[in-house]
C-alpha positions as CSV (number, residue, x, y, z in Angstrom):
1,X,-40.2,2.7,34.1
2,X,-41.5,4.3,30.4
3,X,-38.9,5.2,27.7
4,X,-39.7,9.0,28.1
5,X,-37.8,8.7,31.8
6,X,-34.9,7.0,30.3
7,X,-31.6,8.7,30.2
8,X,-30.2,9.7,26.7
9,X,-27.0,9.2,27.3
10,X,-24.6,7.3,30.4
11,X,-21.4,6.9,31.4
12,X,-20.2,3.5,30.5
13,X,-20.2,1.0,33.7
14,X,-16.3,0.1,34.3
15,X,-17.2,-3.7,34.2
16,X,-18.5,-2.9,30.7
17,X,-15.9,-1.0,29.2
18,X,-14.2,-4.4,27.9
19,X,-17.2,-4.7,26.1
20,X,-16.0,-1.4,23.9
21,X,-13.7,-4.1,22.4
22,X,-16.5,-5.3,20.3
23,X,-17.5,-2.1,18.7
24,X,-15.5,-2.5,15.2
25,X,-15.9,-1.7,11.8
26,X,-16.1,-3.7,8.7
27,X,-12.6,-4.9,7.2
28,X,-12.9,-4.1,4.4
29,X,-9.0,-3.4,3.2
30,X,-8.5,-7.6,2.2
31,X,-11.1,-6.4,-0.5
32,X,-9.4,-3.8,-1.3
33,X,-6.3,-5.8,-1.7
34,X,-7.8,-8.1,-3.7
35,X,-8.4,-4.7,-6.2
36,X,-4.8,-4.1,-6.2
37,X,-4.1,-7.5,-6.7
38,X,-6.1,-7.5,-10.0
39,X,-5.3,-3.9,-10.9
40,X,-1.8,-5.3,-10.9
41,X,-2.7,-8.5,-12.9
42,X,-4.7,-6.1,-15.4
43,X,-0.9,-4.5,-15.8
44,X,1.1,-7.3,-16.5
45,X,-1.9,-8.4,-19.1
46,X,-1.5,-5.3,-20.9
47,X,2.3,-4.9,-21.4
48,X,1.7,-9.3,-23.0
49,X,-0.9,-8.0,-25.3
50,X,-0.5,-4.4,-26.1
51,X,3.0,-4.1,-26.1
52,X,2.8,-6.7,-28.6
53,X,0.6,-4.9,-30.8
54,X,1.2,-1.2,-30.7
55,X,4.8,0.5,-30.6
56,X,2.9,3.4,-28.2
57,X,1.6,2.9,-25.2
58,X,-2.1,4.3,-25.5
59,X,-2.4,7.4,-23.0
60,X,-5.8,6.9,-21.8
61,X,-5.4,2.9,-21.1
62,X,-1.9,4.6,-18.9
63,X,-4.3,7.3,-17.4
64,X,-7.5,4.8,-16.5
65,X,-4.9,2.4,-14.6
66,X,-3.6,5.9,-12.9
67,X,-7.3,6.8,-12.0
68,X,-8.3,3.0,-10.6
69,X,-5.0,2.7,-8.3
70,X,-5.5,6.3,-7.2
71,X,-9.1,5.3,-5.8
72,X,-7.7,2.6,-4.3
73,X,-5.3,4.3,-2.6
74,X,-8.2,6.7,-1.7
75,X,-10.3,4.3,-0.4
76,X,-7.8,2.8,1.5
77,X,-7.1,6.0,3.5
78,X,-10.6,6.6,4.4
79,X,-10.9,3.2,5.7
80,X,-7.8,3.8,8.3
81,X,-9.2,7.0,8.5
82,X,-12.8,5.5,10.2
83,X,-10.6,2.7,11.9
84,X,-8.2,5.3,13.9
85,X,-11.3,7.6,14.4
86,X,-13.4,4.8,16.1
87,X,-10.6,3.7,18.4
88,X,-10.1,7.8,19.3
89,X,-13.6,7.8,20.0
90,X,-13.8,5.2,22.2
91,X,-11.1,6.2,24.2
92,X,-12.4,9.3,24.8
93,X,-15.7,7.7,25.5
94,X,-14.4,5.9,28.2
95,X,-12.0,8.7,29.6
96,X,-15.2,11.1,30.0
97,X,-16.9,8.6,31.5
98,X,-15.1,8.4,34.9
99,X,-15.4,11.6,35.2
100,X,-19.1,11.0,35.6
101,X,-20.9,9.5,38.6
102,X,-20.9,5.9,38.3
103,X,-23.8,4.2,38.6
104,X,-24.5,1.6,41.2
105,X,-28.0,1.8,42.0
106,X,-31.5,3.4,41.5
107,X,-30.9,6.8,43.3
108,X,-28.3,7.1,41.5
109,X,-30.0,6.5,37.6
110,X,-32.7,9.1,38.9
111,X,-29.9,11.8,39.0
112,X,-29.4,11.2,35.3
113,X,-33.3,10.7,34.9
114,X,-34.8,13.9,37.2
115,X,-35.3,17.0,34.3
116,X,-34.7,19.2,37.7
117,X,-31.3,18.1,37.9
118,X,-28.4,19.3,36.3
119,X,-26.3,16.7,36.0
120,X,-25.6,15.1,32.5
121,X,-23.9,11.8,31.0
122,X,-21.3,11.9,28.6
123,X,-21.8,12.4,24.9
124,X,-23.0,9.0,23.2
125,X,-20.2,6.8,21.5
126,X,-21.6,7.8,17.8
127,X,-21.6,11.3,18.6
128,X,-17.8,10.8,19.7
129,X,-17.1,9.1,16.5
130,X,-18.9,11.6,14.2
131,X,-17.3,14.8,16.0
132,X,-13.7,12.6,15.9
133,X,-14.4,11.8,12.3
134,X,-14.9,15.6,11.2
135,X,-11.6,16.5,12.5
136,X,-9.5,13.5,10.8
137,X,-11.2,14.8,7.6
138,X,-10.0,18.1,7.7
139,X,-6.5,16.9,9.1
140,X,-3.7,15.6,6.4
141,X,-2.3,13.4,9.4
142,X,-3.2,10.2,7.4
143,X,-3.2,11.7,3.8
144,X,-0.4,10.0,3.0
145,X,-1.5,6.2,4.4
146,X,-1.6,3.8,1.0
147,X,-2.6,0.9,0.5
148,X,0.7,0.0,-0.7
149,X,3.0,1.6,1.9
150,X,5.3,2.1,-0.7
151,X,2.5,2.9,-3.8
152,X,4.6,0.4,-6.1
153,X,1.7,0.6,-8.2
154,X,1.9,3.5,-8.9
155,X,5.9,3.9,-8.8
156,X,5.4,1.2,-12.7
157,X,2.9,3.2,-14.0
158,X,5.1,6.3,-13.8
159,X,8.0,4.7,-15.1
160,X,5.9,2.5,-17.7
161,X,6.3,5.4,-20.7
162,X,9.7,5.3,-20.1
163,X,10.6,2.2,-20.1
164,X,7.7,1.0,-22.8
165,X,9.9,1.0,-25.7
166,X,13.4,0.7,-24.0
167,X,13.1,-1.6,-20.9
168,X,17.1,-0.6,-19.9
169,X,16.7,3.1,-19.9
170,X,18.3,4.2,-16.4
171,X,15.7,5.8,-14.4
172,X,16.5,7.8,-11.1
173,X,14.6,9.2,-8.1
174,X,15.3,13.0,-8.5
175,X,15.3,13.6,-4.5
176,X,16.8,16.9,-4.6
177,X,13.0,18.7,-4.2
178,X,11.6,18.5,-1.2
179,X,8.4,17.6,-2.7
180,X,5.7,14.6,-1.4
181,X,6.6,12.4,-4.0
182,X,10.1,12.8,-6.0
183,X,10.1,13.0,-9.6
184,X,11.6,10.2,-12.1
185,X,13.8,11.4,-14.5
186,X,15.7,9.2,-17.3
187,X,19.3,9.8,-17.7
188,X,22.0,8.1,-19.9
189,X,23.6,4.7,-19.9
190,X,21.6,1.4,-19.6
191,X,20.3,-1.1,-17.1
192,X,21.6,-4.5,-17.0
193,X,18.7,-7.7,-17.2
194,X,21.4,-9.9,-16.7
195,X,21.8,-10.9,-12.5
196,X,25.2,-10.5,-11.7
197,X,25.6,-13.6,-9.7
198,X,24.2,-16.4,-12.3
199,X,25.2,-14.7,-15.4
200,X,21.9,-15.1,-16.8
201,X,18.6,-13.0,-17.4
202,X,16.3,-12.5,-14.1
203,X,13.9,-14.8,-13.8
204,X,12.7,-13.5,-10.4
205,X,14.5,-10.2,-9.2
206,X,15.2,-9.7,-5.9
207,X,16.1,-6.2,-4.5
208,X,17.9,-5.5,-1.2
209,X,16.6,-3.1,0.7
210,X,19.6,-2.3,2.6
211,X,21.7,-1.0,-0.6
212,X,19.4,-1.3,-3.8
213,X,21.3,-3.8,-5.7
214,X,19.2,-6.5,-7.5
215,X,20.2,-10.2,-8.0
216,X,18.0,-13.3,-9.0
217,X,16.3,-15.3,-6.0
218,X,18.3,-18.2,-7.1
219,X,21.4,-16.7,-7.3
220,X,21.5,-14.8,-4.2
221,X,19.5,-17.7,-1.9
222,X,22.7,-19.9,-3.3
223,X,25.2,-17.3,-2.5
224,X,23.7,-17.0,1.3
225,X,23.5,-20.9,1.8
226,X,20.1,-21.8,1.1
227,X,16.7,-20.5,1.5
228,X,16.7,-21.2,5.2
229,X,20.0,-19.7,5.8
230,X,19.9,-16.5,8.5
231,X,23.6,-15.8,7.7
232,X,25.0,-12.2,6.4
233,X,27.6,-11.6,3.8
234,X,29.1,-8.8,1.8
235,X,26.8,-8.0,-0.9
236,X,27.7,-10.0,-4.0
237,X,27.8,-6.1,-6.2
238,X,31.3,-5.0,-6.9
239,X,32.7,-2.4,-4.4
240,X,29.5,-2.7,-2.1
241,X,30.4,-2.7,1.7
242,X,27.0,-3.5,2.7
243,X,25.9,-6.9,4.9
244,X,22.9,-8.4,3.4
245,X,21.4,-11.3,4.2
246,X,18.0,-13.2,2.8
247,X,15.6,-11.6,4.8
248,X,17.0,-8.3,3.4
249,X,15.5,-8.9,-0.1
250,X,12.2,-8.4,-1.8
251,X,10.8,-8.7,-5.0
252,X,12.2,-5.9,-7.1
253,X,9.2,-4.8,-9.1
254,X,10.9,-2.3,-11.3
255,X,13.1,-4.8,-12.7
256,X,10.9,-7.6,-13.1
257,X,8.4,-4.7,-15.2
258,X,11.5,-4.2,-17.0
259,X,12.3,-8.1,-18.0
260,X,8.6,-8.7,-18.7
261,X,8.6,-5.8,-20.9
262,X,11.7,-7.0,-22.6
263,X,10.6,-10.6,-23.4
264,X,7.4,-8.9,-24.9
265,X,9.7,-6.8,-27.5
266,X,12.2,-9.9,-27.7
267,X,8.4,-11.9,-29.1
268,X,7.5,-9.1,-31.2
269,X,10.6,-8.6,-33.1
270,X,10.9,-12.6,-33.5
271,X,7.4,-12.6,-34.7
272,X,8.2,-9.8,-37.1
273,X,10.8,-11.2,-38.4
274,X,9.0,-14.5,-39.2
275,X,6.6,-12.4,-40.8
276,X,9.1,-10.8,-42.9
277,X,10.8,-14.4,-43.6
278,X,7.2,-15.6,-45.0
279,X,6.6,-12.4,-47.3
280,X,10.2,-13.0,-49.1
281,X,9.2,-16.5,-49.5
């Protein structure tokens, strides 16, 4: 049988359908996550060095970080779209194959080869993928898919100009609008950088996903009975009625940023003070 007589497309045999699981795309999400880690590390280095040298945050530097983060999020979104598209294409290919005559012997094969026969097989898996990809690319279904679901880096970059000079500045989410991304605004007052349990500056701030109150990691672990405790207790924040456990807490990236900037400002003030003392002498 020559290649000219081979059918262009054929329905997949039920016994061969399991091999569709082996058709996958390269998983480069891990590389994107590594890039995200490096971006966050760069942000930390900028805070420790630039703040020490300059009073104002360079706008060009901030913009370049925001652009890099947005690009990472877009790349991750495209990867998720591709992953979902491939799965949809495989399902469509499998379902459409069930509608066609199964090939069990040579005579069935000839039905798909004979040019006088109008019987045609389903489209190829690649064709299904391309069609589904075009549809998904124009859809907004996955437009909010993020490398980091909360996109914490974007949040930190957004509040960075406000807390650059005053790490205790109060920042609130304005949820009064229907926009996809809530505005972050400055209000009066100040944020304490002291853990209410240990009464010491935060070292590893942990925030409750239930009530949003922040405590130092060691303090909240001790309060809840140890790192392996599954016990739930009332939130130690005065006036909070929520019951919390260790699993309810995660790193408070915003408080961590505040404390990092506060430490850098403190070192800067000490250096300036020492320099002034030397000038006087």
